[in-house]
N, C-alpha and C positions, 0 to 999 in steps of 0.2 A: 632334255625335252627335244623332243622339234611338235613342230605346229601341226596339229590333227587336219588337216581338209576333209573336204567334201567331193565325190571323182566327177568326171563327165560322163566315165567308160571306163571300167577294172584299170587299174591302173593309170591314168590321166586324170592330174589335179582339175578341178575346177577354179581357173583361170584361164578368163577370154578377158577379152574387149567386146562392148557394145554399148550403146546408149542408155542410159539409165532412166528406167520407165519409169516410177514414183518420187513422187514429192517435189520439192522445193530447184530440188536438178534436175527434174523428168526433161530429154532430149539433150541431155548434155553427152557428150562421147568421153567416155572413162574406162579402164581399167576396173574387172571386178575380181575378187577374190573370194571363197565361198569357204567355209571354215566348216566341218564338221563338230557334232555336240551340242545340245542344248536343254535349261535347265525349267522348262517349260513345256507340255505338250498341246497346242493349239488342236483342236479338234477336226480343223477344216487346212490345216496346213500344207501348203504348195508345198517345200522342200521337208517333207518326211522320212525322206531316206538320210535327213544330215542329225536323224535321233532316235527313230519307228524300225527298232533295231531288233532282228529274232532274239522272242525271247520277251519284249517289253509288252505290256498288256493295258498298257495305258490306252484310252479309246483316241480312233481318229477315223474320218468319216470313210474314208477308200479302204479300212481293213488291212490293206496291204502293210506288212512288215520284209525290211530289206537284211540284205548279209554284212554284218558288218563288214567282214575283208573287202568286200564286191564298193563298199562306197566308202569307204575312210581309207584316206592315205597320210603318212607321215611323213614329211618332206624336213630337212631341217633349212632356216630363213634364207642362207645363201642361196639355193637355188628355184628359194620363193619368190624372192626379189630382184633375182638375173631375168625369171620366163612375167615376172609385172615390168620388168625395167624397157626388155624385148620387145612389148607389146607398144610403146610408143605414146601413153596417155601423159597425159600432165597432170590428169588429178583417177587416185584411186578410190573405189568403196569397198570395204569388206561389212559382209555380209554372210548369215551365218542358213541354220543354228544361230546360235550367240554367242555374239565373237569375244566378247569382254570375260569371255573363260577362260580368254586362253593370253590374255592381257600381258603379259610378261613376255612372251615370243613377240607376241605382236610389238612390242615396243621394239626389239632386237630388229626386226623387222626394219620398220619405218627409221633407224635411227640407215641401216645400209640405200635408204632410199629419200635423201633429206631433199627434195627439187622437188617433189609429190605432193600436190594435193588431199587432203585426203578426209573422206565419208566413214562414217560408221553407221550400222544400222543395227538397233540394238533393242531389247526389249522394255529398255528400263528398269531392269532388276539390277544389277549391278555396276558396280561404278568402275570407273577407269583409276589406276593409280597412277601418280602424276609424271610419270618415269614417259608414260602413254599419251596421257590427258594435252600434255605440253605439243603431241604432234597431232593432233586432232580440228581441224578445221570446221565439220559441219557432223554434228551426233543427230540422224533422223530414227528419233523412236518411239516407239509402235508400244504403244501400252497396251497390254489385253482386256479384254472386255469381259464379259461374265457370258455373254455364248460362244466365248474361244474352249470353256471348258475348264479352264485354270480357278481354281479357289485366288476367293483376291487377296488374301494374305501369304500367297507366295509373286500374285503379276501386278499387286497395284502394295508397292512399300512407298513409305508418304517419304519417309526420309531419303530417298530414292528420287520420286519424283519434285520432291520439295528443289533439291539440287539441279533437275535438268529445266527446272520450270522460270531459274533465275539466272542460268544461261542462256547469253545471247547467242550460243551456238548449234543451240538443242530446238528441234522441230522438233512436234509430235503430228504421229500420223494414225488414224484412229480406224479400223476396217471394223466396217459394216454392212450389217447383214439383214437387219429390220431397220425400219426407220423409227422405231421405239429405240434401237442401240442408242439412239443419237441423246436419247435423255441422261446416258448413265455422262456421256462426255458431256454436257451441259453440268451435269454434277463435278466432274472434273475440276471442268476450269473453273468452277465457282471458287473450290477448294484451295485449285493450287494455283490463280490468275495467272493462266496461260501466254508467254506477250501476241499481243495484237499482230494479225498475220501468221504468226507461227503454229498454227492448227489448219492441221488437215484433214478432209473428209475423204475414206476411199471406197468404193465400193469391192464387198468379199465377193472373189468370183475369176475361175479360173479358165474364160472364154468369153470371145468378143458378145455372144448373146445374152450370156447371163449381165456383165458389166453392165452394158447398154441400157438393159432394162432398168436394171437398177438405181445408175446415177439419172433416170430421168428425172424420179424421187428425191436424190440425193441431192442433186444440184437444186430443187428448190428449195431444199433444211438448210445447205451452203447459206443459197443468197438469206434466207431468215434468219437466222444466228450467227452471222459475217463471220464462218468460216470456208476454209478455200476447198476445193474441192480436188483430188489426188487420179487421175487414172489410171492404167497399168499398163502404156503402152507396151510394154514386150509382149505382153500378152497377144494385145492384134495385131504388132507383126511377125512376130514367129511361134506362138502358139506357150503351150503349157511344155517346155520342153529344156533338161539342162542348155547350160552354157549358154544364156543370152540375156 
C-alpha cells in the first residue's frame, strides 16, 4: 500500500516548501508533507479536508464535507521522497491528519531521505514503531482538550502522554480558544510533568484578527504560568490556504 496524501488541488499532493508556522521551530524553512486520514475529529480542525469526507457525520464547525477522491492521493514512497528532495530543504515536517496512522510507510520514506531532519506533528494518541522513531528528530505533540469535541478516552491516552512527556524530543502544543482551556493544560501538566520549556499555548483561529485578539489575553496566561506562546505565522503570511 502506498502513502495516502492530502491534496493541494485534485491530483496534486500537498508537498511544499514554506516556513514552519508554529511551535519550537517557527520561522524555520522546511519541506512539508501533509498526509490524509485522522483518528480524531476536532470541531475546529483547519485541515478537515484530510478526514471529513462525504458521509462522515462527525460534527465540524464549517459543516462542509469533502469528496474523498478529490482530496486524497495515493503515491508510492519513492516518488514522494523525490518530490521532497527536489524542494532542497534540510528539514521535513510531516503533518496531517494524523501522520502516525501511516507509520510503516513513513519509515520506508525516511529511509530514502537519510540526510534530512524530521519533525512529526501528532495528536499524541499513536506510538511510532522503532523503525520510524529512530528517524524522528522532533515530535510536535498536540493533545486535544475538551473544546475539540473529542472524548477524553480517545484524545488523552495516559500511556502515550507518559511516553511523550519523558521524551526529550517531544514538545507539547495546546490549542486554546478560551482562558478556561488553560485550566485543562495545568491539570495535564501536573499529571504528566511536561519538561520545562516544552509546553506551548497557541490561540485557536484561522485569521489574523482572531489570533491577535486571543493572543492578547493568552500572552498574560503564558507569563503567569510559565508556558511558551506559539503564533501561527503561516496564517499571517498566507491566510488559511493549502500548500502554505
